[in-house]
Structures are given as structure tokens and as C-alpha cells.
N, C-alpha and C positions, 0 to 999 in steps of 0.2 A: 215494206222492205226497209231494212236498216242498212245503210251504207257506211262502212268503216274505212278510214283512210290510213295508210301506212307509208312512211318514208323509210325505204330499205336501202342500205349501202351495198352497192354492187349486185351480184347475182348468186352468191354462194349457196344459199339454201332457200331461195325465194319460192321454189316449188313446194315448200311446206304449206304455203298459204292457200293455194287452190285445193290442196288436200284437206286442210283444216276447214275450208269453206264447205267442202263436200261432207265432211264428218259432222259439221254442225247440223246439217239436215233441216235447216230452218230458213226463214226469209231474211237472211243476212248475206250481204255482199262485201267481200274484202277487196279493196282497190289498193294496188301497190304502185308507188312511184319510186324509181331507182335513183338514188343520189350518187354523185360522183365520188370516187376514191382516188386521190392522187397517188397514195402509196399504201399497198396492202401490207401492213406491219402492225403487230401487236406491241407497239411502242408508244409511250405516253404522248410524245409530241405529235406523232402521226394520228393518234386517236383523237386528240384535242382538235386537230385540224379537220378531221372527218366530220365532227359534230359542230363545226363553226356555224353561227346563225345565218350568215349569207348563203352558205351551202345548202342548209335545210330549207331556207325560204324559197329557193328556186322551184321546189316541187309542190309548194302549197297551193298555188293557183290551180294546178291540174286536178288536185284532189277536191278543191272547192267546186270546180266545174262539174266534177263527177258526182256531186251531191253528198259528199262525206259529211257525217254528223259529228264525228270526232276524229282526231288525228293522233297517231302515236309514232314517235321516233323509234323505229324497230332496230335498235342497236343498244346492246348493253354496255360494252366497253367505251363507246363514243359518248356516253353520258356519265357513268360513274367515275371516270378519270378526272372529271371536273370537281369531284367532291359533292356532298349533298347540296350545299348552297349554290354551287355553280350549276349543278344539274337542275335545280329549281329555277334558276334564271334562264337556263336553256329552254325549259318547258314553258315558262311564262312568255318568252319571246316568240315561241312557236304558236302558242295560243293567240297571241296578239296578231301575228301575221296571218293566221288562218281564220280568225274570227269564230273559233269554236273550241270546245274543250280539248286539251292536249295533255300528253304524258310521254313517258319513255319506258323502255324495257326495264331499266334499272328500278324505277319506281314500281313497275308492275310486279317485280319479284317481291318487293317488300309488302305491297298490298295483298298479293296472293297468299303469301305465307301467313300474314296476319288473319286473313279471312278463314284459313284452315285452322287457326289456333296454333300454328307451328312456330313457337318462339325460339326454339333451339334448332338450328339448321346446319347441315354440312354442305360444303361447296366442292363440286368437281368441275374444275375449270380447264379448258384447253389452253388458256393463256400461259405465258411465262410467269414465274413465281411473283415477280414484283407487281405485275398487272393484276394477277389473281388476288394479291393482298389488298389492293385498292378496292376491289369489289367487296371483300370481307369488311373493310373499313366502312364502306357505304352502307352495307346491311346493318352493321352495329350502330351507325348513326341513325338508322331507321327503327331502332329498338329491338333488333333481333340479336340473339346470342349465336355466334358462329362457333360450332364445336370443333371444326377443323377445316383446312383447305388443302385439297389435293390438286396439284398443278401438273398438266401434261406437258407443259413447256413448249408448245407449238408457237411459231412466230407469225404465221399468216392464216387468214381466213380461207384462202384457196386450199391449203392442206386440210384444214378442219372439214371443209365441205366434202371431202372424199371419204369420210368416216361412215361406216354402216352400223347396223345394230350391234354387232359384236364389240366394236370399239366403244360405242356409247354405253353399252351395258357394263363393260369393264371400267369405264370412267366412273360411273355411278357406284359401282361396287367398291372401287378403291376409295371413294370419298366417304362412304357410309361409316357411321360410328353408332354404337348402341344407344347413346344418349341423344342422338339427332332425331327430331320429330319429322323432318322432311329433308330431302336432298335437292339441292339447287344446281342445275347445269346451265350456266350462262353461256351466251354466244349465239346470236341469231344466224351464224354461219354453219351451225351444227344441225344436221337433219335429225329430228326427233319425233315428228308428228305421227309417224307410223309405228312407233315403238312404245308409246306411253303405257298402255295397259300391261304389256309384258314387263316393262321396267318396274312398275309398282307391284306386280305379282312377285317378281324376283327379289325386290328389296323389302316387301311387306310394309311399305309406308309411302306417303305421297312423294312423287318426283315432279319437280317443277322445272320446266325447260323454257328457253328464251322465246321461241316463236309461239309456244302454247300460252305463256303468260301475257305476251304482247297482245294477242287477240282477245284474251279474257279481259285485259285492261281496257281495250277499246269498247268492249261490250259494257263494262262497268261504267265508263264515262257516259254512255247513252242509256243507262238504267235498264239494260237488257240482261236477262239471264236465260241461258240455253242449256238444257240438259243434254249432254253428249258424252256418254260413258267411254267412247273410244278415244276421248281426249283426256282421260284420267280423272282422278278424284276431284280435282279442282272444278270440273264441269258437271259434277253430280251432287255436290254437297251444298246445302243451304249455308249462307254465311253465318259464322259463329260470332263475329264481332263486326262492328261498324268500321268501314275503312274510308 
């Protein structure tokens, strides 16, 4: 049994994780610890506070006692708002506190896109435009070319969590561009686990979503690969490059 640990802010789309665990259909356990959110706001200052080291450290011991072999900060905006260097410091502090390999959803997007050989990516973000732009900057710093950013302009995770398949599909469609090799939908508050094959059929290219890549990243940290077609191309392809 491989136990993977996740620090998840709030409860917006945490039910994606038991769904993903079931779809993996393997000896993998996903353990979530919920971190506190003082203010549910897609605003840079609030997002920086959400990912503060002391806030994340509170959940580490619980995951260690559960037997986690790797830990991922399951939040995109709470890491990329720090910039690449700040996000790296955040992950290093988490790994030190946990005593195990660590990463975050922001880095998971970069690693997953690179594994699929998708250098040119389009972004469909639920965030306001300024926050969405910071995600694009983070991807560019990781060596990806962002062909375009579509912002839905939503201010809170609570609102994002109410979206269903129609809204998620519309977001992906609005973000797509002919030169994009993959579409990235950040935000772990967005339910996507049930929609991945339909999204990729609709867009005819890989669609990477936050909770999906977060789990994939935790598996990567433990050198596990699981073939799970219901979780999209990312979970069916052999790696094209070393990440």
C-alpha cells in the first residue's frame, strides 16, 4: 500500500480525492488533512496567508502518523502567488517539516505538462485576471509557453466549487487555442475528476486539472505509476521526458 498525503485548504472540492482514489483502482491510499482558511478570496494577500509555512506545518504530523510517503500542498493559487522561488522555498520548508518528499499543485502542473511533452499550454482559470496572470508567469518560469489565458473572474473558492461539468467544459473550451498542446485548468476548488475523459474527447488534446495533477505528483514523488484511463491521458502515457 502506498499512502499519499495532501494538505487541502478548506473543503471546496475535497470529494474529488476519494473519487480519484477509487478510479486509481490500485493499492494507493489518499489521505487529506484540511488546512485553515482565514478568508476565502482569490486575492494575492489572502492567498499568500493561506500558504504560510506555519499554517501548513499544522497538518504535517497527522499525515506522518497516517503513514504518508510523500506530501503535496493541494493548492495552486496558494503557491504560485509566491513566484517560482517563493514556491520552491514553501515546498522545501514543507519537506523539512514532514521529513518526506514534498511538492505543490503549481509544480505538479509544470511537471505533468513536461511529462506529456506539452510545451505550449493554454490556461483556463476561474481566478480574477491578475491572479490568473501570476499562474501564467509561474508556468513560463518553469519553461512552458503559455499561448493564452482565459479568466472567469471568480473571487472565491466557494463559488468555484458549485460548478459542474457544463461550466468546466465551457471554461476549457474558452481557453483552448489551435497552437496549445494541452489545456490547464488550475484551482483545487474546481471539481474535475469525473469529467476528464469527456473533456479530452471534447478538446482532442490533454486536459490537466488541479486535483488530477496533484495526485499524479504525489505518485511521482514515490516513484509510482498507475494506469487509470478514467483520469485522463496523464494517467495512461509513459513519460516522454525526465521530470
